[in-house]
Every structure is written in C-alpha cells, then in structure tokens.
C-alpha positions as CSV (number, residue, x, y, z in Angstrom):
1,X,87.9,85.8,100.7
2,X,87.3,89.0,103.1
3,X,84.0,89.9,104.5
4,X,83.0,92.8,102.4
5,X,84.4,96.5,104.3
6,X,86.8,94.1,107.1
7,X,89.9,95.8,104.9
8,X,88.8,99.3,104.7
9,X,87.4,99.4,108.4
10,X,90.8,97.7,109.8
11,X,92.6,100.5,107.2
12,X,90.3,103.2,109.1
13,X,91.3,102.1,112.5
14,X,95.4,101.9,112.0
15,X,94.9,105.1,109.9
16,X,93.1,106.6,113.1
17,X,95.4,105.3,115.5
18,X,98.2,106.8,113.8
19,X,96.8,110.2,113.4
20,X,96.0,110.6,117.2
21,X,100.0,109.3,118.0
22,X,101.1,112.0,115.1
23,X,98.8,114.8,116.7
24,X,100.0,114.4,119.8
25,X,103.2,116.0,120.7
26,X,101.0,119.0,118.5
27,X,98.1,118.8,120.8
28,X,100.2,118.7,123.7
29,X,101.8,122.3,122.6
30,X,98.6,124.3,122.0
31,X,100.0,123.6,118.3
32,X,97.4,121.8,115.5
33,X,97.4,119.9,112.7
34,X,99.2,121.0,109.4
35,X,101.7,122.9,112.3
36,X,103.8,119.6,111.6
37,X,104.1,120.1,107.6
38,X,105.5,123.6,108.6
39,X,108.0,122.2,111.3
40,X,109.3,119.9,109.0
41,X,109.5,121.7,106.3
42,X,112.1,124.4,107.9
43,X,113.9,122.2,109.2
44,X,115.0,122.2,105.5
45,X,116.5,125.3,106.0
46,X,115.0,129.4,105.9
47,X,111.6,129.3,103.4
48,X,109.6,132.0,102.0
49,X,106.3,132.1,102.4
50,X,106.3,131.0,98.9
51,X,108.1,128.2,99.5
52,X,106.0,127.3,102.3
53,X,102.9,127.6,100.4
54,X,104.3,125.4,97.8
55,X,105.3,122.4,100.4
56,X,102.1,122.4,102.6
57,X,99.9,122.5,99.4
58,X,98.1,125.6,101.6
59,X,96.9,128.8,100.1
60,X,98.7,131.8,102.3
61,X,95.4,133.2,103.5
62,X,95.0,129.5,104.9
63,X,98.6,129.6,106.0
64,X,99.4,132.7,107.8
65,X,97.5,131.8,110.6
66,X,99.3,128.8,110.8
67,X,102.7,130.9,110.7
68,X,101.0,133.7,113.5
69,X,100.5,130.8,115.7
70,X,103.7,129.1,115.6
71,X,105.6,132.6,115.8
72,X,103.4,133.2,118.7
73,X,104.1,129.9,120.4
74,X,107.9,130.6,119.5
75,X,108.5,127.6,116.8
76,X,109.8,130.0,114.2
77,X,110.6,133.4,113.4
78,X,110.7,135.7,110.5
79,X,114.6,136.2,109.1
80,X,115.7,139.2,106.8
81,X,115.8,135.3,104.6
82,X,112.6,134.2,105.7
83,X,111.2,132.2,108.2
84,X,113.1,130.2,110.5
85,X,112.8,127.2,113.1
86,X,113.8,128.7,116.8
87,X,115.5,126.2,118.9
88,X,112.5,125.8,120.4
89,X,110.6,124.8,117.0
90,X,114.2,122.7,115.9
91,X,113.6,120.9,119.7
92,X,110.2,120.2,118.6
93,X,110.2,119.3,114.8
94,X,113.1,116.3,116.5
95,X,110.5,114.9,118.7
96,X,108.0,115.4,115.6
97,X,110.3,113.0,113.9
98,X,110.8,110.4,116.5
99,X,107.5,110.0,116.6
100,X,106.6,109.3,113.1
101,X,109.6,106.5,113.0
102,X,108.3,105.1,116.4
103,X,104.3,105.2,114.6
104,X,106.0,103.4,111.5
105,X,107.6,101.4,113.4
106,X,104.6,100.5,115.1
107,X,102.8,100.2,111.4
108,X,105.5,98.3,109.3
109,X,107.8,96.7,111.8
110,X,106.9,93.0,111.3
111,X,107.7,93.4,108.1
112,X,110.9,93.0,105.7
113,X,111.9,95.8,103.8
114,X,110.2,94.1,100.9
115,X,107.1,93.7,102.2
116,X,107.0,97.4,104.1
117,X,107.5,99.0,100.8
118,X,105.3,97.1,99.3
119,X,102.4,98.1,101.5
120,X,103.6,101.8,101.1
121,X,103.0,101.3,97.5
122,X,99.7,99.9,97.5
123,X,98.5,102.2,100.5
124,X,99.3,105.1,97.9
125,X,96.9,103.3,94.7
126,X,94.5,103.0,97.1
127,X,95.0,106.9,98.1
128,X,95.5,107.8,94.0
129,X,92.1,105.3,93.2
130,X,90.0,106.8,96.2
131,X,90.8,110.1,94.9
132,X,90.4,109.7,91.4
133,X,93.5,109.2,90.2
134,X,93.7,105.6,89.9
135,X,93.7,103.2,86.8
136,X,90.0,100.9,86.4
137,X,88.5,100.2,89.6
C-alpha cells in the first residue's frame, strides 16, 4: 500500500512542474497566467468580450484588464467584429500550443493510448471529487 500522501505529493509536484513550463512563454513576454486562455480562444476566430467571458469563465470586470494588457502587448486587436489575434499573437499562440504538447508528451510519453485516456479520466474524476462534484469519497 502506498504511504499516505505519497500520490498526492507526486501529483502536486507534476502539476507545479507543468504549470511552470506553461507559464514560461507568457512570463518571457510580460504576460500573466490566464492570458493564454484568451489567445487560445481567439485562435478559433474573432470573438466578442461576451464570447471570451463565457469561454474563459472569467467575469467581464476581471477580463477587461487582461484584454487591455494583450492589446498593449500587441497580441490582440479590437476590430469592428470583435477581438482578434494580431500576427504576433498568432505566433505566440502557436508557441503556447507547442509548449502544451511538449508538456503533455513529457507527462504521458511513456504511456500507451489507453493508458493516457485512463490517466486523463482519473485526473478529471479526482478534480471533480475535490470540487465536491463527484460521487461518494
């Protein structure tokens, strides 16, 4: 049997390592955690503030300073149709996707497809249980 806390400590360590890897390209450009969500959503096309609010789960009062920062950093631009990525923002989005893929490969590279799916499902179930959405503990 595993010592109490050993699995949780390993999960925390893996999560912190992944978080640092995903933050690095943002911090290098003077951006913050969460800015990536906007860039990734805008990669799907032009969006309104309401679309981004719904897509990020962030209320508009918290979202606006983030949008202002991304506009100031020339990552996004306001258009008549809504908000869109600039060329610079599109390049960063591609870099972010590459880092996400590299990080996921580092986490799951030694696993077979079924094992990766099972791991993802178990981690989502774990998150649901901790958030109080899961079944009996």
